[in-house]
N, C-alpha and C positions, 0 to 999 in steps of 0.2 A: 686067447689074449694077452699081455703083458700086462705090469702092474705099471700102469703109469707115471708115478709115485717115482719107482725104481729105476726106469727104464732114463726121466729127467734124471736121474741122480749117478748114474752112468756116466750117459753121458755129457754130466756135469765134471765129473775128477778124470773119463781122456781129453777133455778137451784144455781140462786145468795147466797153469805153469807150475812145474818145481815151488814157486815160492804163494801159488795161489793152493795149493793140496796141502803147505804149513799150514795156510787158513782155513782150512774149510774145517782139516785135524785141532787145530781149537779153539772153534767154533762147535764141534763137537764134543772137544771138553767140555766148555762154557755151557754148552744146554744140558753137558748130562747132568752138571753139578745142581745148572736149577734146578732142573726133575728129581735131584736127592732133596736138596732144601722143601721141592716142597713135599717129596715124602713126609721126609722127617716131620713137619709140621701137621702132616694128616696122622699121624700113628702109623706113616704102611711098610714097614722092616721089610715087605718084599720088596718092592718099588727102589725106595731106598738103598739094597742093595743090588740089584740089578742096575741105576746106575751110579754108584762109587766102583761096581766093575768095572763096570764103562764107560766112565772116567780112566780109572787108573790105566786101563788098558789102549789107551786112545793116548797119555802121558806116553807108559810106554812104545808107543809105535814112534813118540815125538824124537823120544828120545837116541831111538835105538839108528835116527836119521844124522845125526851131529855127526858133523866132521873133524873134528881134529884138529886134524890134518890144516884143511884149507879153512875153516871154522877159530884157529886159536883162542884167543879169551874172548872170546861171542861164545863159543861151544862149550869149554870151560862150565860160565854166565852158566847159560843155559839150562847146560846139564847141575848147575845147581840149583836151576827154578824146579827144579821136576824131580831132582832128591828130595827136598823140601816139601812139595806139592804133596811127591806118591805120602808123604811122613803125617803132613796135615791133614788130609783127606779119610786116612783110616784113624786119626784121634776124633776129627770127627765123625766118623764112623759110630767110632764106640762109645765118644760122649753124646751123641742125637744133635748135633751143634754147630745147625744154619749157620751162624754166625761163621764159624770158619768154616767153612764154606762161600761163605759172601765173597767173604775177605780172599779168597784166591781166584772164585768171579771176577772180579776188581782186577785183582794183577793179572790174569790170565787175558780179561780182554785190554789192560793197554798194551799188554805185548803182543797179542792179535790185531790190533790199528799198528803199530810198527809193522809187520807183514803186513801187511793190506796196503798200507804205504807205499813201502818199499815193491809189491808188485805192482803197484798200479802208476811207479812213478817212468815220468816217458824215457826212454832209450839215449842215451848223447849223440850227440852226432858227431860224425864220423872226423868232423874238422876238430871238433873241443874233446879233448883231453881233457879222461871222467875224473875229477875229484881223489887224492888220497886222502883222503882223514881217513882215521880207520874207525871199523865197528864200534857199535860199546854199547853193553846191556849194562841193565841194574844190581846190585847181588839184590837175592830174595828178601833181606831184611831190607832195604829199605820202603821206603810210605808208597801205597798202589798207587798211588799221585805222581811218581817218579820212574815209574817204570816204561822206559824207554825203550827200544833195540831201532840201531841207526843200523841196516846194513848198507 
């Protein structure tokens, strides 16, 4: 018999929208960073390294999906976020700093929420033209409370 949790995850991935998959990746990165925080606090080096590597792999996947032709400035800003996040995760790993990871969790949570909202936004009706406002994303150095991406 198959593992029910694995089957559920597989079904969730297969039935998700492209934006939903991005949300899932953010959820995975956030969860890995939170588990790394717990491992640092418990002085569990092995678990910390496993979770840091998992977060780095997910961020690499997010970065690999960026489309600079279609995404323009938003894609560039997200790339900056991912480069910044990788550097901060490595710094947190070296310094055993849960605070650095917590700051990243807050930033990623804010950006994740914007992706979630974009995925759950109602589709525009055929007779109503879509708004032409450009998508915006904050710089990685902005305060976490200002991290919003509108797509």
